[in-house]
N, C-alpha and C positions, 0 to 999 in steps of 0.2 A: 669310283669316285677320283675326280682329277687331283693331281698333288696340292693345288691351291685350295681345294675344299677340304683335304685332309689338315693342311696347316690351319685353316679357318677354323675347323671343329676342334682342333688341340688347343688353339688359343681361348676358344670359348670354355673348354673344360678347365683351362688353368684359371680363367677368370672366375668361373664358378667355384673352384676349389678355395681360391683367395677369399671369395664373398663368404663361404662357409665357415672358413677360420674367422674371419671378421665378426660374423654373426655370434661364433661360439665364444669369442673374446668378450663381446658386449655382453652376452647372457652371463657370463662368469662374472663380470664386473657388476651387474645389476644384481646377481644374487649375493654377492659379497656386501655390497652395499645394504641390500635388505637386511642380511644377517647382522651387520653392524648395528643397524637401527633396532633390529628385534632384540640384540643382546650386546647392548654397549660395554665398552670396559669401563669399569668404576674403579675409582682410586681408594674407596674404603669398603667396608664389610656388607656389600650388597650382592645378593644373588635373586636375578628376576625382579619380583616387585618386593623382595624381603630386605630391610636393613637390619643388620645385626649390631645392636649398640654396643660399645666398648663396656665390658664387665669390669667390676671392681675387686672380686675376690679370686679371680683367675683370669687368664688372658683369653681374650676372643678370637675367633678363627680368621680374623682379617690380617692380610699382609699389606702394609700401606706405609706411606710416609706420615708419621704421627709424632705429635709432642703433647704429652699429658703431665698434669699436675694432680696429685691426689692427697687431700688431708684426711687424716683419720684421727679418732680420739676413742680409747677403750681401756678399761680396767680388766686386767687378766692376770694370770698366774706368772710370775717372774722367777728370778734366781733366788728360791728360798723365801719369798714374799709376794703379796699382790702388788702390782705396780699399774699405774696409769700411764700409757703411752701416748703422747700426741705426736703425730708424724706428718711430714711433708715429703711425699715421694714424688719423683719425677723419672721419666721414661721417654727416651727419643729413638725412633725407627727410622732407617733410612733404605728405600728401596735400591736393590743393585740392579735386579732385572724385574719386570712386571709380576713375578711370582717368588721372588727371593729378597729379603731384607735382613739387615744387620742392625744392631742398636746397643744402646747401654742404658742403664738405670741406676739410681741411687735414691738418696734422701737424707733428712734431718730427722732425729728423734730427740723429743722432750721427755724424759723417764722421770717420774714422781713416785716412788716406793713409799708404802705406808710408814709414816712416822720416820722418814729417813730423808737426807738431803737429795733435792732433784739434781738432774744432771742433763747437760745437751751433749750430743754426739753425732757423728755421721752413721748412716745406714751402710750396709754393706754394698760395694759397687759390684754390677753384674754386666757382662757382656752377653749378648743374645744374637742368634741366627735363626731365622723362621722361613719355611718354605710352604707355598700353597701347593697341596696335593691335588685337590679336587674343587671345581668350581660348576655346579649344575644349575644354570638359570631356570630352567622349567620346573625342576624339583626343589628350587630354593634351598640349595645345599652348598655348603662350604666344609672343607676339611684341611687342615694344615698340620704342620710337625715342627718342633722347634728344639733348640738345644740352648742352655744357658750355662755360663760359668761364673759362679760368685767367687771373687777374688779374694782369696785368704789373707785375712788380717787387714782388710780395708775398712772394717766396721769397728766402731768405738767400743771398748771394754765397758766403760762407765753406763752405757745404754743397753748392754747385753747384746751387742750386735757383731761382737768378734766371733770370727768362725773360721775353720780351715778352708781350702779351696773345695767348692761343691760344684759337681756337675749335674744338671738337672735335664734330662730328655722330656718331652711332652708331646701330646696329641691334642689337638683343639678342633672342635666341630660345630656346626650349626645347621639345624634343620627347620625351615618353616613349613606350614601347613597350607599355603595359599593354594596348592594344587589339588586339594581334595575336592570330590564332586559335590553337586549341588545340593544333595541330600544332607550333607553335613556342613553347609557353608559358614555355619555360625562359628565353626573351629578355625576358619582360614586365618583371623588375624593372630592365632597362637603361633610360637615358635619356641624351640627350645636350642640352648646353647650349653656347651659343657668342655671339660677339659680334664686330663689326667696326666700328672707330672710325677716324678720321682728324684727325690734328692739323694745322691750318691756322694757322701763326704769322703775327702782324702785321708782323714783320720778321725778317730771317736771321740775327741775332746777338745775344749779350748777354754780359756780363762775369761771370765767376765766378772763384773761387780755383782755381789749379792750377798744374801745373809747364810752364813755357814749354818748348816743345821746341827753340827756337833758343837759348835761354841756360841752360836746366837750373835756373831759379831759380823759387822758389815765390811767387806772388802772383796779384794780378787779371790775367786774360787774356782776350782775347776768344774766345767759343766759339761755334760755328755753332748756328743753331736752324733745322731744315728741316722739310718736311712729312714726317709719320711715320704710316705705316699700323700699327695695333695690331689683331692678330686672334688668335683663340684659340677653343678648344673644350674641353668637358670631358665624360668618360665617367663616368656616375654609375650606382650600382647601389643600388636602393631595398630595403632589408630588409623593409619593409612589406607586400611581395607574399609573403614566406615564411610570414607570420602568418595566423591565422584571421579577422584584421579584414578581409582583402581577399577579397571574394565574387564578384568578376567585375563586379558591378553598380556604381552610384553609391555613394560612401563614406557611412556612417552618420555619421561623424564625420571631422573634419579627420585627415589622414594624418600625424601627428606622433608623437611618442615612438618615433623610430627611429633607427637607425644608417645612414649612407649613405657607403660608401667610394667614392672617386672619383679620377679623374686628370686634372689640368687641363695642356694643353699651350698656352703662350703665345709668342707671336712679335711683335717689334716691328722694324718695316722702315723706317729713315729712308731719304728719297729719296738716292741716291747711295752708300749705306752698306751695310755687311753687315747682314743680319738678327739680331738677338740672339734666341735660342730657348732656352727651357726646357721641361722636364717636371717636374710637381708632383703626385706622388701625396700622398694624404692621406685623412683620415678626418672626417666630420661627422656630429655628434649634434644633433638638434632636439627641443626640449620647447615647451611652450605658449607661453612668452613669450621664449624665448632659442634661440640656436644657437651651438655652439662647433665651430670648425674647426682642424685643424692639417694642414700640409702641409710637406714637405721639397722644397727647390728644387733641382732636378738640371739643371745647365747642360747643353744640348746642343751649345754651340759657346763659344768663347773670349768671343764678344760677350755670351753669356748670363751669365757669371760664371766665377769662379775657385774651384772647389770647391763643396761642398754648403752650402746655407743653410737657414733655416726661416723659417716664416711661419706665423702664427695669426690667428684673427678671432673675436671675440665680439660677436654681433649680437643686438640686442633689438627684438622686435615691439612697438612701442610702443602700437598699438591694443588689444593684450591685456594689455600690462603696467600701462598707466595709462589705461584706458578713460574715465575721468571728464574726460580733457584731450584724447586722442587717439581718442575713441569714433567720431566721424564726421569727414570731410572738412570742411576750413575754408569751403568754399563750398557746402554741402549743408545744406538746411534740417532735414532730419530724419535 
């Protein structure tokens, strides 16, 4: 073969190699695009076809830009007497990265003890960090972990909110059953969410207003602060699966605009004391930028409360509500 023929063959091989690289890049880009369509990034608690609503008695597994307000009213055992607490809690979370958020929460309490003067005061202020550990779209699974710091002395003594510094690690999870086979398709709308957290106080007592059991007098009294295990779960029913929007494959749009009946079970187990237990049936409705939930508090024992109570929550998805401010995590360039 002549020198010119060799050169021509080498050039053709070079061009063929370039073409193969271009085709590989195009295929990779197309695959990435298809994956992005099949498993879009969501700003709130969505895994596949499953939306996990914000829960009211424990934190949900979502890691997102959120702002919520939660009014509650319940009669329960207080410091030496039964009290009716009417509270308005708030919480704000901001994404640092797509799977890491920090935030703060607090609230305002109106406490009305039996046959004693009512009082207003601030609830404890808490700082939080939360990390998404697992997001499995096909299996509708979310798992996250968090740590909160309840700032000692930030709550009012007059409403029983004074406490030492308390660190609370926790794990939060959600699992939908939309991946079940056709033989049990009627179970697909169901899902579960839950959490386990542990209060670790810096010291074992605080001073709050209450009725001294030895004198019967109302005033500042020492109250024990012990390690407390908080645990609970929710059974949720997604009406999205009853609509034509559910096709069995990846969702074409976020599974919002739906009603989600749910029942939460909440348990607080202080060390050396009886567990306070409640059942909380309710209904959640979710839109593009907000979620509204209402629940009835049903005490399952005396520690859980005295009679029925009520709890509601208005949750805003800030990344969708104000995308110019919350459109991307703080530490993300794009």
